[in-house]
Every structure is written in structure tokens, then in C-alpha cells.
C-alpha atoms as a printed R data frame, in Angstrom:
   type eleno elety resid chain resno       x       y       z
1  ATOM     1    CA   MET     A     1  29.965   5.238  -8.333
2  ATOM     2    CA   SER     A     2  26.893   7.638  -8.757
3  ATOM     3    CA   ASP     A     3  24.971   4.668 -10.225
4  ATOM     4    CA   LEU     A     4  25.592   2.629  -7.032
5  ATOM     5    CA   ILE     A     5  24.553   5.470  -4.778
6  ATOM     6    CA   ALA     A     6  21.412   6.361  -6.950
7  ATOM     7    CA   ASN     A     7  20.533   2.635  -6.761
8  ATOM     8    CA   ALA     A     8  20.980   2.360  -3.080
9  ATOM     9    CA   PHE     A     9  18.646   5.540  -2.643
10 ATOM    10    CA   GLY     A    10  16.142   4.058  -4.963
11 ATOM    11    CA   THR     A    11  16.227   0.655  -3.114
12 ATOM    12    CA   ALA     A    12  15.752   2.261   0.171
13 ATOM    13    CA   ALA     A    13  12.969   4.369  -1.051
14 ATOM    14    CA   ALA     A    14  11.229   1.329  -2.493
15 ATOM    15    CA   VAL     A    15  11.818  -0.595   0.649
16 ATOM    16    CA   CYS     A    16  10.205   2.169   2.812
17 ATOM    17    CA   SER     A    17   7.307   2.711   0.508
18 ATOM    18    CA   ILE     A    18   6.296  -0.953   0.607
19 ATOM    19    CA   THR     A    19   6.957  -1.581   4.341
20 ATOM    20    CA   SER     A    20   5.261   1.693   5.295
21 ATOM    21    CA   PHE     A    21   1.887   0.057   5.111
22 ATOM    22    CA   ALA     A    22   2.648  -2.801   7.409
23 ATOM    23    CA   PRO     A    23   2.086  -1.099  10.766
24 ATOM    24    CA   GLN     A    24  -1.410  -0.066   9.661
25 ATOM    25    CA   MET     A    25  -2.259  -3.415   8.223
26 ATOM    26    CA   ILE     A    26  -1.135  -5.269  11.345
27 ATOM    27    CA   LYS     A    27  -3.147  -2.750  13.539
28 ATOM    28    CA   ILE     A    28  -6.238  -3.286  11.661
29 ATOM    29    CA   TRP     A    29  -5.838  -6.991  11.633
30 ATOM    30    CA   LYS     A    30  -5.157  -7.387  15.286
31 ATOM    31    CA   GLU     A    31  -8.036  -4.958  16.229
32 ATOM    32    CA   ARG     A    32 -10.553  -5.857  13.537
33 ATOM    33    CA   ASP     A    33 -11.194  -2.131  13.393
34 ATOM    34    CA   ALA     A    34 -10.471   0.158  10.496
35 ATOM    35    CA   SER     A    35 -12.918   2.738  11.538
36 ATOM    36    CA   SER     A    36 -10.128   5.323  11.905
37 ATOM    37    CA   VAL     A    37  -8.629   4.606   8.555
38 ATOM    38    CA   SER     A    38  -9.656   7.267   5.968
39 ATOM    39    CA   LEU     A    39 -11.508   5.736   2.899
40 ATOM    40    CA   LYS     A    40 -10.707   8.651   0.628
41 ATOM    41    CA   THR     A    41  -6.920   8.756   1.491
42 ATOM    42    CA   TYR     A    42  -6.376   5.160   0.829
43 ATOM    43    CA   SER     A    43  -8.640   5.138  -2.268
44 ATOM    44    CA   LEU     A    44  -6.282   7.985  -3.538
45 ATOM    45    CA   THR     A    45  -3.152   6.176  -2.518
46 ATOM    46    CA   VAL     A    46  -4.280   2.974  -4.484
47 ATOM    47    CA   THR     A    47  -5.147   5.042  -7.340
48 ATOM    48    CA   CYS     A    48  -1.695   6.817  -7.144
49 ATOM    49    CA   PHE     A    49   0.177   3.405  -7.205
50 ATOM    50    CA   VAL     A    50  -1.961   2.002 -10.030
51 ATOM    51    CA   LEU     A    51  -0.879   5.163 -12.106
52 ATOM    52    CA   TRP     A    52   2.819   4.672 -11.183
53 ATOM    53    CA   VAL     A    53   2.747   1.109 -12.227
54 ATOM    54    CA   VAL     A    54   1.073   1.966 -15.543
55 ATOM    55    CA   TYR     A    55   3.731   4.700 -16.023
56 ATOM    56    CA   GLY     A    56   6.487   2.300 -15.242
57 ATOM    57    CA   VAL     A    57   5.231  -0.036 -17.765
58 ATOM    58    CA   LEU     A    58   4.696   2.291 -20.502
59 ATOM    59    CA   THR     A    59   8.193   3.819 -19.886
60 ATOM    60    CA   GLN     A    60   9.836   0.356 -19.248
61 ATOM    61    CA   ALA     A    61  11.041   1.523 -15.953
62 ATOM    62    CA   TRP     A    62  10.921  -1.743 -14.167
63 ATOM    63    CA   PRO     A    63  12.209  -0.593 -10.736
64 ATOM    64    CA   VAL     A    64   9.376   1.886 -10.623
65 ATOM    65    CA   THR     A    65   6.999  -0.796 -11.781
66 ATOM    66    CA   PHE     A    66   8.108  -3.459  -9.271
67 ATOM    67    CA   ALA     A    67   8.288  -1.084  -6.292
68 ATOM    68    CA   ASN     A    68   5.049   0.546  -6.977
69 ATOM    69    CA   ALA     A    69   3.306  -2.802  -7.678
70 ATOM    70    CA   ALA     A    70   4.521  -4.006  -4.209
71 ATOM    71    CA   ALA     A    71   3.245  -0.936  -2.470
72 ATOM    72    CA   LEU     A    72  -0.014  -1.126  -4.372
73 ATOM    73    CA   VAL     A    73  -0.456  -4.626  -2.897
74 ATOM    74    CA   MET     A    74   0.068  -3.204   0.583
75 ATOM    75    CA   ALA     A    75  -2.033  -0.127   0.080
76 ATOM    76    CA   ALA     A    76  -4.760  -2.385  -1.420
77 ATOM    77    CA   GLY     A    77  -4.660  -4.632   1.487
78 ATOM    78    CA   VAL     A    78  -5.222  -1.746   3.828
79 ATOM    79    CA   LEU     A    79  -8.196  -0.672   1.685
80 ATOM    80    CA   THR     A    80  -9.721  -4.107   1.551
81 ATOM    81    CA   MET     A    81  -9.529  -4.238   5.353
82 ATOM    82    CA   LYS     A    82 -11.134  -0.750   5.570
83 ATOM    83    CA   TRP     A    83 -14.161  -2.300   3.849
84 ATOM    84    CA   ARG     A    84 -14.080  -5.460   5.732
85 ATOM    85    CA   PHE     A    85 -13.747  -3.955   9.189
86 ATOM    86    CA   LYS     A    86 -15.177  -0.628   8.410
87 ATOM    87    CA   ASP     A    87 -17.248  -0.506  11.830
88 ATOM    88    CA   GLY     A    88 -14.853  -2.206  13.932
89 ATOM    89    CA   ASP     A    89 -16.945  -5.457  13.741
90 ATOM    90    CA   PRO     A    90 -15.457  -8.049  15.862
91 ATOM    91    CA   GLU     A    91 -17.186 -10.701  13.765
92 ATOM    92    CA   ASP     A    92 -14.505 -10.107  10.814
93 ATOM    93    CA   GLY     A    93 -16.711  -7.853   9.092
94 ATOM    94    CA   ARG     A    94 -19.684 -10.273   8.717
95 ATOM    95    CA   ARG     A    95 -23.124  -9.184   9.841
96 ATOM    96    CA   SER     A    96 -25.531 -11.220  11.883
């Protein structure tokens, strides 16, 4: 029974980690403005998830690998939009 409980907590943690970036992504996309997003914070967050993925692969901890890989995609999405919409440019980040 303890494995079931541990897996339930692990699954809940993975889902929370992955989906925690969705509100920020949606806000940036709708407003086309990422000026309030910290470049340093999201750069560190992406680096953190890369390291977790590498750790997961090296230790063959596949739940850790997959959960952090999915969270990496979400955090990288926010970071990409930070560069694209860095000045709140309504023209999708393109300059005239």
C-alpha cells in the first residue's frame, strides 16, 4: 500500500510541476507581454529542469526524467515567450 501512496504523491507532484507554468504561458500569450517575467528566474528554472532530466537519465529514474522533461518544455515555453515578447511588443515580438 505504501508504494501506491508514494506513487500517488509523485504523480500529483509531477502534474503540479508541469501545469504550474500554464497560467504564466497563457497570460503572456494573450497579452503579448512578458516584461514582468524574470529572465534570470526562468533561465535558472530551465537549467534546473535540464539537470533533473540528466539526473533521471543517468539513474534510470524514468518518472523523474519524464516529469521533469515535461516541466522543462513548459518552462522553456515561458522563457521563449520572454525573449519573443520581451518589451510587450504587440507585433508578436517583431520590430518594424
